[in-house]
C-alpha positions in Angstrom: 76.7 -11.2 -45.0 77.6 -13.9 -47.5 74.8 -16.2 -48.6 75.9 -19.9 -48.3 74.5 -22.7 -50.5 73.4 -24.9 -47.6 72.3 -28.0 -49.5 75.8 -28.4 -51.0 77.6 -27.6 -47.8 75.6 -30.4 -46.1 77.1 -32.8 -48.6 80.5 -31.7 -47.5 79.9 -32.7 -43.9 80.9 -36.2 -42.7 78.0 -38.6 -43.3 76.5 -40.8 -40.7 77.8 -44.4 -40.7 76.7 -46.2 -43.9 77.6 -49.6 -45.4 78.2 -48.2 -48.9 81.0 -46.0 -50.1 81.9 -44.5 -53.5 83.7 -47.2 -55.4 85.0 -46.8 -59.0 82.0 -48.9 -60.2 79.6 -46.6 -58.2 81.4 -43.5 -59.7 81.0 -44.8 -63.3 77.3 -45.6 -62.7 76.4 -42.0 -61.8 74.0 -40.2 -64.2 75.5 -37.2 -65.9 73.4 -34.0 -66.3 74.1 -31.7 -69.2 73.9 -28.0 -69.5 70.4 -26.3 -69.3 68.6 -24.5 -72.1 65.7 -22.3 -71.0 62.6 -22.1 -73.4 61.7 -18.8 -75.1 58.7 -18.4 -72.7 60.9 -19.2 -69.7 58.7 -22.0 -68.4 60.7 -25.1 -69.4 64.3 -26.2 -69.2 65.9 -28.8 -71.5 68.9 -30.8 -70.5 70.6 -34.1 -71.3 71.0 -37.1 -69.0 73.7 -39.7 -69.8 73.5 -43.2 -68.4 76.7 -45.2 -68.5 76.7 -49.0 -69.0 79.9 -50.7 -67.7 78.9 -53.9 -69.4 78.2 -52.2 -72.8 81.3 -50.0 -72.2 79.5 -46.9 -73.4 77.0 -44.2 -72.4 73.6 -43.3 -73.8 72.3 -39.8 -73.7 68.7 -38.7 -73.8 66.9 -35.4 -73.6 64.8 -34.4 -70.6 62.7 -31.4 -69.7 62.0 -29.9 -66.2 59.7 -27.0 -65.3 61.5 -23.8 -64.4 59.3 -23.4 -61.4 60.3 -26.9 -60.2 58.6 -30.2 -60.6 59.2 -33.7 -61.9 61.6 -34.0 -64.8 60.3 -35.9 -67.8 62.1 -37.8 -70.5 61.5 -36.6 -74.1 63.5 -39.0 -76.2 63.4 -42.8 -76.0 65.6 -44.0 -79.0 68.3 -46.6 -78.4 70.7 -44.1 -80.1 71.8 -41.1 -78.1 70.0 -37.8 -78.5 71.9 -34.7 -77.6 72.5 -31.0 -78.0 68.9 -29.9 -77.4 67.8 -26.4 -78.4 64.6 -24.5 -78.8 63.4 -23.1 -82.1 63.0 -19.4 -81.6 59.2 -19.6 -81.5 59.3 -22.4 -78.9 57.2 -24.7 -81.0 59.9 -27.2 -81.9 63.0 -28.7 -80.2 66.1 -29.3 -82.3 68.6 -32.0 -81.3 71.3 -34.3 -82.6 71.0 -38.0 -83.3 73.4 -40.2 -85.2 75.4 -37.3 -86.4 72.4 -35.5 -88.0 70.0 -32.7 -87.0 66.4 -33.6 -85.9 63.4 -31.8 -84.6 60.5 -32.8 -82.4 57.5 -31.3 -80.7 58.0 -29.8 -77.2 56.4 -32.9 -75.7 58.9 -35.2 -77.5 56.4 -36.4 -80.1 56.9 -36.6 -83.9 60.7 -36.7 -84.2 61.8 -35.9 -87.8 65.3 -36.1 -89.2 66.2 -32.8 -91.0 69.7 -33.4 -92.4 71.2 -36.4 -94.3 74.7 -35.1 -94.9 77.7 -37.4 -95.5 80.0 -37.4 -92.5 77.3 -35.7 -90.3 76.9 -32.2 -89.0 77.5 -30.5 -85.7 77.1 -27.2 -83.8 73.6 -26.6 -85.3 72.1 -23.2 -84.5 68.7 -21.9 -85.6 68.6 -18.3 -86.8 66.6 -15.9 -84.5 64.1 -15.5 -87.4 63.7 -19.3 -87.6 64.2 -19.2 -91.4 67.8 -20.7 -91.5 70.1 -22.9 -89.6 73.9 -22.8 -89.3 75.9 -25.9 -88.9 79.4 -27.2 -89.2 80.7 -30.2 -91.2 84.1 -31.4 -92.4 85.2 -30.4 -96.0 88.1 -32.1 -97.7 90.4 -29.2 -98.7 93.8 -30.8 -99.3 94.1 -34.1 -101.2 94.6 -37.4 -99.3 97.5 -39.7 -100.2 95.0 -41.9 -102.1 93.7 -38.9 -104.1 97.3 -38.1 -104.9 98.3 -41.6 -105.9 95.1 -43.4 -107.0 97.1 -46.2 -108.6 98.4 -47.2 -105.1 95.1 -48.0 -103.3 96.9 -50.3 -100.7 99.6 -47.8 -99.7 99.4 -46.6 -96.1 101.2 -43.4 -95.6 100.8 -39.9 -94.1 102.3 -36.9 -96.0 103.0 -33.5 -94.4 104.7 -30.3 -95.4 104.2 -28.4 -92.1 103.5 -28.6 -88.4 100.2 -29.2 -86.7 100.2 -32.5 -88.5 98.4 -34.0 -85.5 96.3 -32.4 -82.8 95.1 -33.7 -79.4 94.3 -37.3 -80.5 93.9 -37.2 -84.3 96.2 -36.9 -87.3 95.6 -34.2 -89.9 93.8 -35.7 -92.9 93.2 -32.6 -95.1 89.6 -32.2 -94.0 88.6 -29.0 -92.1 85.5 -28.1 -90.1 83.6 -25.4 -92.0 80.5 -23.3 -91.2 77.4 -23.6 -93.4 74.1 -21.7 -93.5 71.1 -23.4 -95.0 67.4 -22.4 -95.4 65.0 -24.0 -93.0 61.3 -24.6 -92.8 59.4 -27.0 -90.6 60.4 -30.5 -91.4 63.2 -29.8 -93.9 66.6 -28.1 -94.4 67.8 -26.9 -97.8 71.3 -26.9 -99.4 73.9 -25.2 -97.3 76.3 -22.4 -98.3 79.9 -22.8 -97.1 81.1 -19.6 -95.4 84.8 -20.6 -95.8 85.1 -22.1 -99.3 88.5 -23.5 -100.0 90.0 -22.4 -96.7 92.3 -24.9 -94.9 91.1 -23.8 -91.5 88.7 -25.0 -88.8 85.7 -23.3 -87.2 85.1 -23.6 -84.3 88.7 -24.0 -82.9 89.9 -27.6 -82.5 90.0 -29.7 -80.4 87.4 -28.4 -77.9 85.6 -25.5 -79.6 81.8 -25.9 -80.0 78.7 -23.9 -80.6 79.7 -21.3 -78.0 82.2 -20.0 -80.7 79.4 -19.3 -83.2 76.6 -16.7 -83.0 73.7 -15.4 -85.0 72.9 -11.7 -85.0 69.3 -11.0 -84.0 68.5 -9.9 -87.5 69.0 -13.4 -88.8 71.2 -12.1 -91.6 74.6 -11.8 -90.0 76.6 -14.6 -88.4 79.9 -14.8 -86.5 82.3 -17.7 -86.3 85.6 -18.2 -84.5 88.7 -19.4 -86.4 92.5 -19.3 -86.3 93.3 -18.7 -90.0 96.9 -19.8 -89.8 98.7 -23.0 -91.0 101.8 -25.1 -90.3 104.4 -23.6 -88.0 102.5 -20.3 -87.7 99.5 -22.2 -86.3 101.6 -24.2 -84.0 103.2 -21.2 -82.2 100.2 -18.8 -82.2 97.0 -18.3 -80.2 95.7 -15.7 -82.6 92.1 -16.7 -83.2 89.6 -14.1 -84.6 85.9 -13.4 -84.9 84.7 -13.4 -88.5 81.4 -11.6 -89.4 79.6 -13.1 -92.4 76.8 -11.1 -94.1 74.3 -13.4 -95.7 72.8 -10.7 -97.9 76.1 -9.8 -99.5 78.1 -13.0 -99.1 81.0 -11.1 -97.6 83.1 -11.8 -94.5 85.3 -9.5 -92.4 87.6 -10.0 -89.5 86.4 -8.0 -86.5 89.4 -8.6 -84.2 92.5 -8.3 -86.3 93.9 -5.8 -83.8 94.6 -8.6 -81.2 97.3 -11.3 -81.5 95.8 -13.5 -78.8 92.6 -15.5 -78.4 89.3 -13.9 -79.4 86.4 -16.4 -78.8 82.9 -16.9 -77.7 80.9 -14.1 -79.4 77.5 -13.1 -77.9 75.1 -10.4 -79.4 73.0 -8.2 -77.2 69.2 -8.7 -77.7 68.8 -5.5 -79.6 71.7 -6.4 -81.9 73.7 -3.2 -81.2 76.5 -4.7 -79.1 78.8 -7.7 -79.5 80.6 -9.1 -76.5 83.3 -11.8 -76.5 86.2 -13.3 -74.6 89.7 -12.0 -75.3 93.3 -12.9 -74.2 95.8 -10.2 -75.1 99.1 -12.0 -74.5 100.3 -13.9 -77.6 101.0 -17.6 -77.0 99.7 -17.5 -73.4 96.7 -19.8 -73.3 96.0 -19.1 -69.5 95.9 -15.3 -69.9 93.0 -13.4 -68.1 89.7 -13.9 -70.0 88.6 -10.3 -70.6 85.1 -9.4 -71.6 85.2 -7.1 -74.6 82.4 -5.1 -76.2 82.0 -3.7 -79.7 79.4 -1.1 -80.8 78.4 -2.6 -84.2 77.4 0.7 -85.7 80.6 2.5 -85.0 83.0 -0.4 -84.7 84.5 1.0 -81.5 85.5 -1.5 -78.8 86.3 -1.5 -75.1 86.9 -3.9 -72.3 83.9 -4.2 -69.9 85.9 -6.1 -67.3 88.8 -3.6 -67.1 90.3 -3.7 -63.6 88.6 -7.0 -62.7 91.4 -9.4 -61.7 89.6 -12.6 -62.5 88.3 -14.4 -65.6 84.9 -13.7 -67.2 83.5 -16.9 -68.6 80.2 -18.0 -70.3 78.7 -14.4 -70.7 75.0 -14.3 -71.5 72.7 -11.2 -71.7 69.5 -10.7 -69.7 66.6 -11.0 -72.1 66.0 -7.2 -71.8 69.7 -6.5 -72.3 70.0 -4.7 -68.9 72.7 -7.1 -67.5 75.3 -9.5 -68.6 75.5 -12.6 -66.4 78.7 -14.6 -66.3 80.7 -17.3 -64.4 84.0 -16.6 -62.7 86.4 -18.5 -60.4 86.8 -17.1 -56.9 89.2 -18.7 -54.4 88.8 -22.2 -56.0 85.0 -22.0 -56.5 83.0 -20.9 -59.5 80.2 -18.4 -59.0 77.6 -16.4 -60.9 78.2 -12.7 -61.4 76.1 -9.9 -62.9 77.3 -6.8 -64.8 74.8 -3.9 -64.8 74.8 -2.3 -68.2 72.2 0.3 -67.1 74.9 2.3 -65.4 76.3 3.3 -68.8 79.7 3.7 -67.2 83.1 2.9 -68.8 83.4 -0.1 -66.4 79.9 -1.3 -65.6 79.5 -2.4 -61.9 79.9 -6.1 -61.2 78.1 -8.0 -58.4 78.7 -11.5 -57.2 75.3 -13.2 -57.1 76.1 -16.7 -55.6 78.3 -17.8 -52.7 79.1 -21.3 -51.5 81.3 -24.3 -51.7 80.5 -25.3 -55.3 81.3 -24.8 -59.0 78.8 -23.5 -61.5 79.6 -25.4 -64.8 77.1 -23.7 -67.1 74.5 -20.9 -67.2 71.3 -20.3 -69.2 69.0 -17.2 -69.0 65.3 -16.8 -69.8 62.4 -14.7 -68.8 59.2 -16.0 -67.1 56.3 -13.5 -66.7 58.6 -10.5 -66.4 61.0 -12.3 -64.0 64.6 -13.1 -64.9 65.3 -16.8 -65.0 68.8 -18.0 -64.4 69.6 -21.7 -64.4 72.9 -23.4 -64.1 74.7 -26.7 -63.6 76.2 -26.9 -60.1 78.6 -29.5 -58.7 81.0 -29.9 -55.8 83.7 -32.4 -54.8 80.9 -34.3 -53.1 78.0 -34.0 -55.6 77.8 -34.6 -59.3 76.3 -31.9 -61.5 72.6 -31.0 -61.1 70.5 -28.1 -62.2 69.7 -25.2 -59.9 67.8 -22.0 -60.4 69.4 -18.7 -59.3 67.3 -15.8 -58.1 68.7 -12.9 -60.1 67.9 -10.4 -57.3 69.1 -12.3 -54.2 71.3 -15.1 -55.5 69.3 -17.7 -53.6 69.5 -21.2 -55.2 66.7 -23.7 -55.7 67.3 -27.3 -56.8 65.6 -28.4 -60.0 67.1 -31.9 -60.5 68.5 -34.6 -58.3 69.5 -37.1 -60.9 71.5 -39.4 -58.6 69.4 -39.4 -55.4 68.8 -43.1 -55.6 72.4 -44.0 -56.4 73.9 -41.8 -53.7 71.4 -42.7 -51.1 73.2 -44.4 -48.2 76.6 -43.6 -49.6 79.1 -42.4 -46.9 80.9 -39.2 -47.9 84.0 -37.7 -46.4 84.3 -34.2 -44.9 85.9 -31.6 -47.2 87.9 -29.0 -45.3 89.3 -25.7 -46.6 92.5 -24.4 -45.0 95.0 -21.6 -45.8 98.6 -22.8 -45.7 101.6 -20.4 -45.6 104.0 -20.7 -48.5 107.8 -20.4 -48.5 107.6 -16.8 -49.9 105.3 -15.6 -47.2 101.9 -15.9 -49.0 98.8 -17.9 -48.2 97.6 -20.9 -50.4 94.2 -22.4 -50.3 94.3 -26.2 -49.8 91.4 -28.6 -49.8 91.7 -31.6 -47.4 89.3 -34.5 -48.1 88.9 -37.0 -45.3 87.8 -40.6 -45.5 84.2 -41.3 -44.6 83.7 -41.8 -40.8 87.1 -40.3 -40.2 88.5 -41.0 -36.7 91.1 -38.4 -35.6 92.6 -40.9 -33.1 93.8 -43.1 -36.0 96.7 -42.7 -38.5 95.8 -42.4 -42.2 98.0 -42.7 -45.3 97.9 -39.3 -47.0 98.0 -38.4 -50.7 99.3 -35.2 -52.2 97.2 -34.5 -55.3 99.1 -32.5 -57.9 96.9 -30.6 -60.3 97.4 -30.4 -64.1 97.0 -27.5 -66.5 99.4 -26.2 -65.5 96.8 -23.5 -65.0 93.8 -25.5 -63.9 92.1 -24.6 -60.6 91.6 -27.2 -57.9 88.1 -26.0 -57.5 84.9 -27.8 -56.4 84.9 -30.0 -59.5 83.3 -33.4 -59.5 85.7 -35.6 -61.6 85.0 -39.1 -62.9 88.7 -40.0 -62.7 90.3 -37.8 -60.1 87.3 -38.0 -57.8 88.4 -37.1 -54.3 85.5 -38.8 -52.5 86.3 -42.1 -54.3 90.0 -41.7 -53.3 89.1 -40.9 -49.7 86.6 -43.8 -49.6 89.6 -46.1 -50.1 91.0 -44.9 -46.7 93.2 -42.0 -47.8 93.4 -38.4 -46.7 93.7 -36.3 -49.8 95.6 -33.0 -49.9 94.7 -30.8 -52.9 96.5 -27.5 -53.0 95.9 -24.5 -55.2 99.6 -24.1 -55.9 101.2 -21.2 -57.8 99.9 -21.1 -61.3 96.2 -21.9 -60.6 93.4 -19.4 -61.5 90.9 -17.7 -59.3 93.5 -16.0 -57.1 94.5 -13.2 -59.4 96.8 -12.9 -62.3 100.0 -12.5 -60.4 99.4 -15.9 -58.7 98.3 -17.4 -62.0 101.2 -16.1 -64.1 104.0 -17.0 -61.6 104.4 -20.6 -62.9 105.3 -19.6 -66.5 109.0 -20.0 -66.9 109.3 -21.5 -63.3 107.8 -25.0 -63.5 110.3 -26.4 -61.0 110.4 -23.4 -58.7 107.7 -21.9 -56.4 104.9 -24.2 -57.6 106.9 -27.2 -56.4 107.7 -25.5 -53.1 104.0 -24.9 -52.7 103.2 -28.6 -53.2 105.7 -29.5 -50.5 104.3 -26.8 -48.2 100.9 -28.3 -48.5 101.9 -31.8 -47.7 104.2 -30.7 -44.9 101.4 -28.8 -43.3 98.9 -31.7 -43.3 101.6 -34.3 -42.5 102.2 -32.5 -39.2 98.6 -33.4 -38.1 98.5 -36.3 -35.5 96.2 -38.3 -37.8 98.5 -38.1 -40.9 100.9 -41.0 -41.1 104.2 -39.4 -42.2 105.6 -42.9 -43.0 102.8 -43.4 -45.6 102.8 -40.3 -47.9 102.2 -40.5 -51.6 102.0 -38.1 -54.5 99.7 -38.5 -57.5 98.8 -36.4 -60.5 98.1 -36.1 -64.3 99.5 -33.9 -67.1 101.3 -31.1 -65.3 100.4 -33.1 -62.2 102.3 -36.0 -63.7 105.2 -33.6 -64.4 105.0 -32.6 -60.7 105.3 -36.3 -59.7 108.3 -36.8 -61.9 109.9 -33.6 -60.5 109.2 -34.5 -56.9 110.6 -37.9 -57.4 114.1 -36.3 -57.6 113.5 -33.5 -55.2 111.3 -34.7 -52.3 113.9 -35.4 -49.6 112.4 -38.8 -48.9 109.0 -37.5 -48.0 107.0 -39.9 -50.2 106.8 -43.6 -50.3 104.9 -44.0 -53.5 104.2 -42.1 -56.7 101.6 -42.3 -59.5 102.1 -40.2 -62.7 99.5 -40.1 -65.4 100.4 -38.4 -68.8 103.3 -36.6 -67.2 106.0 -34.5 -68.9 109.4 -36.1 -68.2 111.8 -34.4 -70.6 111.2 -30.8 -71.6 113.3 -31.1 -74.7 111.6 -34.2 -76.1 108.2 -32.8 -75.1 108.9 -29.7 -77.2 109.7 -32.0 -80.2 106.7 -34.2 -79.8 103.8 -32.0 -78.8 101.6 -30.1 -81.2 100.6 -26.7 -79.8 104.1 -25.3 -79.6 102.8 -21.9 -78.3 102.4 -23.5 -74.9 105.9 -24.8 -74.7 107.3 -21.6 -76.3 105.6 -19.4 -73.7 106.0 -21.5 -70.6 109.6 -22.6 -71.3 110.7 -19.2 -72.6 111.4 -20.5 -76.1 112.8 -23.5 -77.9 115.5 -25.7 -76.4 118.1 -24.9 -79.1 118.0 -21.1 -78.5 121.2 -19.4 -77.4 121.3 -18.7 -74.6 119.2 -21.7 -73.8 116.1 -20.8 -71.7 116.8 -21.6 -68.1 113.8 -23.9 -67.8 115.5 -26.6 -69.9 118.5 -26.5 -67.7 116.8 -26.6 -64.3 113.1 -27.7 -64.6 113.2 -30.9 -66.6 112.5 -33.9 -64.4 114.8 -36.1 -66.4 117.8 -34.1 -65.0 117.2 -35.6 -61.6 116.6 -39.3 -62.3 119.8 -40.2 -60.5 118.0 -39.2 -57.3 115.0 -41.4 -58.0 114.5 -44.2 -55.4 110.8 -44.4 -54.8 108.3 -46.9 -56.4 106.3 -45.3 -59.2 103.3 -46.3 -61.3 103.2 -44.6 -64.8 99.9 -44.4 -66.8 99.6 -43.1 -70.3 97.2 -43.1 -73.3 98.9 -43.9 -76.6 96.7 -41.4 -78.5 97.8 -38.6 -76.3 99.5 -36.1 -78.7 99.5 -33.2 -76.2 101.8 -35.1 -73.8 103.0 -37.9 -76.0 103.3 -41.4 -74.7 107.1 -41.3 -75.2 107.3 -39.1 -72.1 105.9 -41.9 -69.9 108.0 -44.5 -71.6 111.2 -42.5 -71.0 110.4 -42.3 -67.3 109.6 -46.0 -67.1 113.0 -46.8 -68.8 114.8 -44.7 -66.2 113.1 -46.4 -63.3 113.7 -49.9 -64.7 117.3 -49.4 -65.5 117.9 -48.2 -61.9 116.1 -51.2 -60.5 113.3 -49.1 -58.9 110.0 -50.8 -58.4 107.7 -49.6 -61.2 104.9 -50.4 -63.5 103.8 -49.0 -66.9 100.1 -49.0 -67.8 99.3 -48.1 -71.4 95.9 -47.5 -73.0 96.2 -47.9 -76.8 92.9 -46.2 -77.6 92.8 -43.4 -75.0 94.1 -39.9 -75.3 95.1 -37.4 -72.5 92.1 -38.7 -70.5 90.7 -42.2 -69.9 87.2 -42.0 -71.3 86.0 -45.6 -71.9 84.0 -46.9 -68.9 85.8 -50.2 -68.6 89.2 -48.6 -69.1 88.3 -46.1 -66.3 87.5 -48.9 -63.9 90.7 -50.7 -64.8 92.6 -47.4 -64.3 91.1 -47.2 -60.8 92.0 -50.8 -60.0 95.6 -50.3 -61.0 95.7 -47.0 -59.1 94.4 -48.4 -55.9 96.2 -51.7 -56.3 99.5 -49.8 -56.6 98.8 -47.8 -53.5 97.9 -50.9 -51.5 101.1 -52.6 -52.6 103.5 -49.6 -52.0 101.9 -47.3 -49.4 
């Protein structure tokens, strides 16, 4: 029998009548709990807690501790400046953390904070060696000269100079500085001079823009160190996902590539406690960033490697060893939820047996492992569509969950939540698709409700039990809308066949799936077919643009955030070309031209557009450049279709500033009120 996480399921039920509902302002005010870190003795968990001030337009993060056995959390840092990234020194006698871009340490009770580094430009991704004698950290190093360094007699010139691609990435322009890994001697209260593991190399470690300390790892001997890097430049880097793991030997100063055999991603190295085995995440298909996350293993003595997850048709994420090395625990998506699994290494089989430990309507967002008095301690961040992240302990034997934090109990008390329903909807090709339906609080089935189709981004991003601070389904439902959130073709946690089917077919089965979902719900007596809308961001924005020309008058209003409008111009403006090359089947000038450019680009169907549309875009979005939204707005305006363009000059692919987020919500709901 499946074990159900009852506390979270209770949050999914319709609440009793209450005066308050989740507004954008309520959403922004919620405290945000960071990932857990279990102490060496297994007794205490560190985590961060971020408080957001709408008035100050920023968040402040502090470090908290909570007993593993349960109890009252206590705050360890008090400074006005944020303190983040807590970690235990291997002996458990100090806590390291980041403040003001530098590395600090303090006692386990939060007393006696001491700044350890004072490095120009700051440091990041600091990791103590297992022996406690060194730290590793990253910092930017200027490798190629800036325009001012090239032309020092022209100090007021303002120019960018490039000789190759990847001249901008995510939301920053390439400036000739690269993130390098350093190792420095450490003793209590001080850090010595660091040694650059990548001298003169024009490459970043970890991978930009989102790689962090999970892409770095110390060997238990404290001598060897692994970092992740993609050592390619220019056009090669733009069209490749070939990252590798590099093993540095501190005693010899030498580095070797451990994963040169693979042309796809190799990331997230983890050593076994005895130091004999290295495991990591691998994608084998070049240029395919949504390939299955395989768990690889290498015997460090012989160099032989094998896949531990062979035959497992799902991703293996966040692997971590049991303290005695007997198991590997990991997270994996299952039918639009994220659960904890264990892999038993004691079996010594080619494919170690895998067991699902947790069940329930929730997502695990992180996992940390410790050992308390000979008992395995598993602690993870858990969230759902109706509950922001909190920390829960997992019983390694039974999978039973115990709550450790309830950071927003006071702020969610008395808030009315809508019911979240799971349903399986038949698709046009005879398959079944999981669809979440989120109802307004105090839903009355005798009434008619405007209904929104939520189009997910990615394109390979699961509509799981995530708690979003922008696309928050409870906030949308609180405004009186029924939300339809389908796991259309191309979304993970339903096997690789389902996931892969979207590549090369953006305007095909995935769009049919979206229409199947809204048609299924629109047939309900409480869904108002005369008031259907479609909303989405990124690939979800693309979906809105595509549906605008292919919806057969189903929808009365559209909202597209950071959507792809013209596949040819998108190819020419985006930075990570491997994505466009793989999903479109190549470049648009190839002969014969890939079919996607001839059939799947929304701009080809603008002559059919008639429905009002709100377009939102961040001007620092270099993944889906702002020109995509501008082109769509021009097409709407020239055809006399009611439309509005909302641009955020300082935002990227996401809207991160608290006040910008509230404004985003006000424009969003204002548009729906006017048009739906």
